[in-house]
Each structure stands twice: as C-alpha cells, then as structure tokens.
N, CA and C of each residue as an Amber inpcrd file, in Angstrom:
protein
   327
   8.8210000   3.6280000  -7.2910000   9.5050000   2.8270000  -6.1870000
   8.1690000   2.2930000  -5.5470000   8.3130000   0.8800000  -5.1860000
   7.0830000   0.7170000  -4.2460000   7.5930000   0.4300000  -2.4670000
   7.1010000   0.8240000  -1.8380000   7.1700000   1.1960000  -0.4020000
   6.5020000   0.1100000   0.6030000   7.0590000  -0.4250000   0.9060000
   6.3050000  -1.1260000   2.0420000   6.0620000  -0.2270000   3.2360000
   4.5940000  -0.2710000   3.7260000   4.2140000   0.7490000   4.5760000
   3.7660000  -0.3010000   5.9490000   2.5970000  -1.1210000   6.1380000
   2.9170000  -1.9250000   7.1670000   1.7370000  -2.9820000   6.8590000
   1.8730000  -3.9170000   7.9040000   0.7060000  -5.1180000   7.7880000
  -0.6350000  -4.2520000   7.8420000  -1.6330000  -5.5020000   6.8190000
  -3.2320000  -4.6420000   7.5590000  -3.3260000  -5.0040000   9.1670000
  -4.0780000  -4.2550000   9.7120000  -4.2960000  -4.1390000  11.1140000
  -5.2870000  -5.4390000  11.2630000  -5.2170000  -6.6730000  11.7650000
  -5.9800000  -7.7610000  12.2870000  -7.1030000  -7.2690000  12.8790000
  -6.7350000  -6.6800000  14.0690000  -7.8600000  -5.8610000  15.2310000
  -9.0390000  -4.9430000  14.2380000  -8.6070000  -4.4800000  13.1480000
  -9.7290000  -3.4550000  12.6110000 -10.9510000  -4.6200000  12.2670000
 -10.4570000  -5.7980000  11.5180000 -11.5390000  -6.9170000  11.3910000
 -12.8240000  -6.8930000  12.5120000 -12.2060000  -7.1130000  13.7180000
 -13.2230000  -7.3600000  14.5160000 -14.2350000  -5.8070000  14.7770000
 -13.7310000  -4.8850000  14.2890000 -14.3800000  -3.4730000  14.3200000
 -15.8690000  -3.3760000  13.0700000 -15.5910000  -4.6610000  12.2130000
 -16.5380000  -4.4950000  11.0130000 -17.9180000  -5.0630000  11.7620000
 -18.8160000  -4.1160000  10.7590000 -20.0250000  -4.9740000  11.5080000
 -20.4700000  -6.0380000  10.7740000 -21.3640000  -7.3290000  11.2740000
 -22.1090000  -6.6980000  12.3400000 -21.7530000  -7.1430000  13.8770000
 -20.1760000  -7.6770000  13.8550000 -19.5390000  -7.5880000  15.1800000
 -19.6450000  -6.7910000  16.2560000 -19.0450000  -5.2280000  15.4190000
 -19.2480000  -4.1450000  15.8960000 -20.4840000  -3.2070000  15.4200000
 -21.3120000  -2.7550000  16.2970000 -22.1540000  -1.8970000  15.9170000
 -21.9900000  -0.5910000  15.1210000 -22.3950000  -0.3220000  13.9000000
 -22.0270000   0.8470000  13.1390000 -22.9010000   1.3300000  12.3030000
 -23.4750000   2.5860000  12.7160000 -24.6200000   3.0550000  12.1870000
 -24.2440000   3.9630000  10.7440000 -22.9000000   4.0750000  10.6890000
 -22.6270000   4.8420000   9.8040000 -22.7680000   4.2510000   8.1250000
 -22.7190000   2.7480000   7.9830000 -22.7920000   2.2260000   6.8700000
 -21.6440000   2.0490000   5.8570000 -20.3980000   2.8500000   6.6760000
 -19.2940000   2.6010000   5.8640000 -17.8450000   2.1650000   6.9040000
 -18.6220000   1.7850000   8.0620000 -17.3290000   1.2330000   8.9930000
 -16.2650000   2.2160000   9.3640000 -17.0720000   3.1450000   9.7530000
 -16.1210000   4.4170000  10.2920000 -14.7900000   3.6500000  11.2040000
 -15.3380000   2.6170000  12.2650000 -14.8850000   2.2370000  13.7000000
 -13.7150000   1.7470000  12.9140000 -14.0230000   1.1190000  11.5530000
 -12.7270000  -0.0970000  11.1290000 -11.7480000   1.0510000  10.1170000
 -12.5790000   2.0850000   9.4820000 -11.7350000   2.9280000   8.9520000
 -10.6630000   3.6790000   9.8700000 -11.3210000   4.1160000  11.0290000
 -10.1150000   4.8800000  11.7830000  -9.1220000   3.8810000  12.3880000
  -9.5030000   2.6630000  12.7990000  -8.5350000   1.5490000  13.4170000
  -7.3320000   1.5710000  12.2760000  -7.7750000   1.3510000  10.7360000
  -7.1510000   0.7360000   9.9650000  -6.2190000   1.8080000   9.3260000
  -6.6950000   2.8890000   9.5210000  -5.9070000   4.5430000   9.0180000
  -4.2490000   4.5100000   9.7840000  -4.9560000   4.1720000  11.0680000
  -3.6100000   4.3360000  11.9040000  -2.2440000   3.6890000  11.7730000
  -2.5140000   2.5130000  10.9980000  -1.1240000   1.7900000  10.3200000
  -0.6110000   2.8330000   9.3430000  -1.1010000   3.6830000   8.8860000
  -0.7550000   4.2780000   7.8670000   0.2460000   5.3540000   7.9320000
   0.4590000   6.0590000   9.5020000   0.8580000   7.1760000   9.9930000
   2.5590000   6.4070000  10.4090000   3.0710000   6.7280000   8.9140000
   4.9530000   6.4130000   9.6460000   5.7070000   7.3530000   8.7570000
   6.7000000   7.2030000   8.7640000   7.8300000   7.8860000   8.1700000
   8.6730000   6.8590000   7.2090000   8.6900000   7.3580000   5.9810000
   9.4760000   7.0580000   5.3770000  11.0260000   6.7400000   5.3500000
  11.8420000   6.1050000   4.6880000  12.9320000   5.6710000   4.8450000
  13.8540000   6.9230000   4.2490000  13.1320000   7.8470000   3.1070000
  13.9310000   9.2450000   2.4610000  13.3140000  10.1720000   3.8540000
  12.9410000   9.8780000   5.1650000  12.7310000  10.7410000   5.9190000
  11.0490000  11.8640000   5.6710000  10.4120000  11.4230000   4.3970000
   9.1800000  12.0670000   4.5840000   8.2600000  11.2770000   5.3310000
   7.2580000  11.8220000   6.0820000   6.2030000  11.2020000   6.7700000
   5.1550000  11.2100000   5.9630000   4.3280000  10.2080000   5.9760000
   2.9560000   9.7570000   5.7310000   2.1680000   9.7510000   6.7810000
   1.1690000  10.2470000   6.4160000  -0.3790000  10.7620000   7.2750000
  -1.3200000  10.4930000   6.8070000  -2.0870000   9.7510000   7.3240000
  -3.7250000   9.5250000   6.9360000  -4.6600000   9.7640000   7.9180000
  -5.6200000  10.3380000   7.6150000  -6.9420000  10.5240000   8.6810000
  -8.1170000  10.7250000   8.2160000  -8.8760000  10.4690000   8.9210000
 -10.7150000  10.6950000   8.2890000 -10.8670000  11.4120000   8.8970000
 -11.7660000  12.5080000   8.0650000 -12.6700000  13.6500000   8.4600000
 -14.1160000  13.2400000   7.8620000 -14.7750000  13.0020000   8.6520000
 -16.3880000  12.6180000   8.1450000 -16.0860000  11.5790000   7.1450000
 -16.5430000  11.6550000   5.8730000 -16.3490000  11.1000000   4.9610000
 -15.0800000  10.9170000   3.8890000 -14.6130000  11.9180000   4.2390000
 -13.4130000  12.2800000   3.5470000 -12.2470000  11.6240000   4.4500000
 -11.2530000  10.6960000   3.3350000  -9.9800000  10.2970000   3.7030000
  -8.7770000  11.0720000   3.0670000  -7.9040000  11.9090000   4.1350000
  -6.5960000  12.5250000   3.6770000  -5.5190000  11.9720000   3.7690000
  -4.5370000  11.7400000   2.7190000  -3.3970000  10.8900000   2.9630000
  -2.4980000  12.2160000   2.4070000  -1.2150000  12.3180000   3.1960000
  -0.0870000  13.1090000   3.0680000   0.9050000  12.3380000   2.6690000
   1.6310000  12.6580000   1.8970000   3.1420000  12.0000000   1.6750000
   4.1010000  13.2110000   1.5420000   4.6340000  13.4060000   2.7330000
   5.7130000  14.4490000   2.6560000   4.8380000  15.5000000   2.3540000
   5.0090000  16.6710000   1.4830000   4.2690000  17.8250000   1.0090000
   3.0860000  17.7820000   0.3370000   2.9000000  16.8040000  -0.1950000
   1.7980000  16.2680000  -1.4360000   0.7060000  15.8410000  -0.4200000
  -0.4280000  16.1210000  -1.0430000  -1.7840000  15.7560000  -0.1170000
  -2.9910000  15.2960000  -1.1000000  -3.4790000  14.2170000  -0.6460000
  -4.5710000  14.0950000  -1.6870000  -5.8710000  13.5080000  -0.6570000
  -7.1190000  13.6220000  -1.5300000  -8.1590000  13.4440000  -0.6810000
  -9.0340000  12.3190000  -1.3670000  -9.7330000  11.3080000  -0.6890000
 -10.8390000  10.4530000  -1.4740000 -12.0900000  10.4170000  -0.5550000
 -13.2840000   9.7880000  -0.7350000 -14.1790000  10.0880000  -0.5950000
 -14.6530000   8.7130000  -0.1480000 -15.2630000   8.3980000   1.0520000
 -15.7680000   6.7330000   1.7290000 -17.2510000   6.5840000   0.7180000
 -17.8040000   5.9020000  -0.3510000 -18.5270000   6.1180000  -1.1500000
 -19.3440000   4.4370000  -0.8850000 -20.4550000   4.7760000  -0.1450000
 -21.2580000   3.3370000   0.0730000 -21.6790000   2.8680000  -1.0660000
 -22.7530000   3.9040000  -1.8270000 -23.4880000   3.9330000  -2.9900000
 -22.4840000   3.1850000  -4.2120000 -21.3270000   3.8350000  -4.0980000
 -20.5610000   3.4490000  -5.5720000 -19.6540000   1.9790000  -5.3020000
 -19.2840000   2.1280000  -4.1250000 -18.2090000   0.8330000  -3.7980000
 -18.8250000  -0.2590000  -2.3060000 -20.0410000   0.2140000  -2.2380000
 -20.1120000  -0.6020000  -1.1580000 -20.7240000  -1.9110000  -1.6140000
 -21.5500000  -2.6990000  -0.6270000 -21.6160000  -2.6870000   1.1490000
 -20.4220000  -2.8850000   1.6490000 -19.4710000  -3.2100000   0.9930000
 -18.4430000  -4.1300000   2.0420000 -17.5590000  -3.1240000   2.6830000
 -17.1560000  -2.4390000   3.9530000 -16.9080000  -1.7210000   4.0610000
 -14.9780000  -1.5590000   3.7520000 -14.7220000  -3.0060000   3.6940000
 -13.3140000  -3.0490000   3.2520000 -12.9430000  -2.2300000   1.6630000
 -13.9720000  -2.8000000   1.0730000 -13.6750000  -2.0170000  -0.6470000
 -13.8470000  -0.3790000  -0.1750000 -14.8700000   0.1910000   0.5470000
 -15.1260000   1.2940000   0.7150000 -13.6790000   2.2010000   0.9280000
 -13.1110000   1.6850000   1.9500000 -11.9300000   1.9390000   2.2350000
 -11.0540000   2.0680000   1.2760000 -10.5360000   0.7390000   0.9180000
  -9.5690000   0.5770000  -0.3360000  -9.7660000   1.4660000  -1.0730000
 -11.1010000   1.9240000  -1.7340000 -11.1670000   2.7700000  -3.0070000
 -10.9340000   4.0890000  -2.5860000 -11.1530000   4.4400000  -1.1470000
 -11.1860000   6.0830000  -1.0920000  -9.4140000   5.8880000  -0.8490000
  -8.5250000   4.9970000  -0.3260000  -7.2420000   5.1060000  -0.2910000
  -6.7820000   5.5330000  -1.6310000  -7.0340000   4.4970000  -2.2660000
  -6.7280000   4.1810000  -3.5850000  -6.6210000   5.9580000  -4.2030000
  -8.0370000   6.6100000  -4.2210000  -8.3180000   7.6120000  -4.7190000
  -7.4280000   8.8430000  -4.0340000  -7.1020000   8.9210000  -2.8070000
  -6.1380000   9.8610000  -2.1360000  -5.0380000   9.6900000  -2.3130000
  -4.2960000   8.2690000  -2.9050000  -3.0270000   8.1260000  -3.2200000
  -2.9270000   8.7940000  -4.2280000  -3.7280000   8.6670000  -5.1100000
  -3.8330000   9.1890000  -6.9040000  -3.3340000  10.7570000  -6.8300000
  -4.2440000  11.0860000  -5.5080000  -4.2300000  12.8980000  -5.3430000
  -2.9850000  13.3340000  -4.9770000  -2.3170000  12.2480000  -3.9020000
  -0.7630000  12.8540000  -3.3110000   0.4580000  12.1240000  -4.4970000
  -0.0200000  12.2250000  -5.7480000   1.0940000  11.5020000  -6.7830000
   1.7640000   9.8690000  -6.7420000   0.7330000   9.2570000  -5.6540000
   1.1950000   7.9560000  -5.3580000   0.4070000   6.7030000  -5.7630000
   0.6730000   5.4940000  -5.7470000  -0.3680000   4.4790000  -5.3230000
  -0.5840000   3.7890000  -4.7710000  -1.6300000   3.4090000  -4.1970000
  -2.0140000   2.4890000  -2.8160000  -2.5750000   0.7930000  -3.1300000
  -1.7430000   0.0480000  -3.0480000  -2.1820000  -1.2200000  -3.0670000
  -1.9840000  -1.9660000  -1.7260000  -2.7550000  -3.3130000  -1.7140000
  -2.6660000  -4.3080000  -0.4870000  -2.0520000  -5.4420000  -1.5900000
  -1.5540000  -6.3070000  -1.0910000  -0.4950000  -7.5770000  -1.7820000
  -0.3710000  -8.2980000  -0.2130000  -1.0060000  -9.5270000   0.2620000
  -0.6310000 -10.3920000   0.6700000  -0.9520000  -9.8470000   2.0000000
  -1.8920000  -9.2730000   2.2690000  -1.7860000  -8.4850000   4.1260000
  -0.9880000  -7.5090000   4.1420000  -0.1730000  -6.8800000   3.3950000
   0.3890000  -5.8590000   3.5610000   0.2380000  -4.8130000   2.8260000
   0.0490000  -3.2430000   3.2490000  -0.1790000  -2.3430000   2.6470000
   1.2280000  -1.4990000   1.7570000   1.1840000  -1.2300000   0.5220000
   2.2040000  -0.4140000  -0.2740000   1.6800000   0.8530000  -0.7700000
   3.0180000   1.3740000  -1.0020000   2.4450000   2.7820000  -1.6720000
   3.8290000   2.8810000  -2.7550000   3.4490000   2.8910000  -3.9460000
   4.2520000   3.3780000  -4.9760000   4.2550000   4.6150000  -5.1610000
   5.5110000   5.1870000  -5.1160000   5.8570000   6.4230000  -5.4250000
   6.1990000   6.9620000  -6.5610000
C-alpha cells in the first residue's frame, strides 16, 4: 500500500551548500529541515517519525524501526542523493520503501 507522506520541503533547498555554509559535507542543515516533513500520523493511526543522530537517520513507522547512514563517499557529493539513499535504507529496515515522485514523498508499506 503506497501512502503519500508530504510534499518535499522547498525551504530545505535554500539550506544546501553553497547558499548555506555547511562544514559537514553531507548537508546536515538540509537533512534536518527535510526530515521534519516525515513526522506525520498515518490514516490507520500509526505514527511516522524520522530524525537524524549524527550520520544516522532513524525512521520509525508504528513499532517498526529502521536506520540508514548518510554516506558521502558512496552516494555523494550531492546532499539530496545522500539523504535519499539513507531514507531508502532506513525505510527498508522498517519494512517499507521510501520514494519521491513528482516532488512528493511516499512510503510503500
């Protein structure tokens, strides 16, 4: 079942380097702003929560939990690609699939 989560956050794009200085190399300011949109409640009552702890992205869907790493060397240098791959990895760990289509974020549960 594919569930629409939220549109991608346009304000997060303004936080990408070089517009916003970021010494991390992975766009942590962008990632934090982007992940806020993933904190929602699904129609069936399960909560979706996503947060970043260092290089780790933690995605919780109800009681299921998955983790992904922000890997600059493997998926970089674009912070968008780094974050998207980390979210896909975290969603797999939580038993779902994360995708972005037409500027909208989806979870396939």
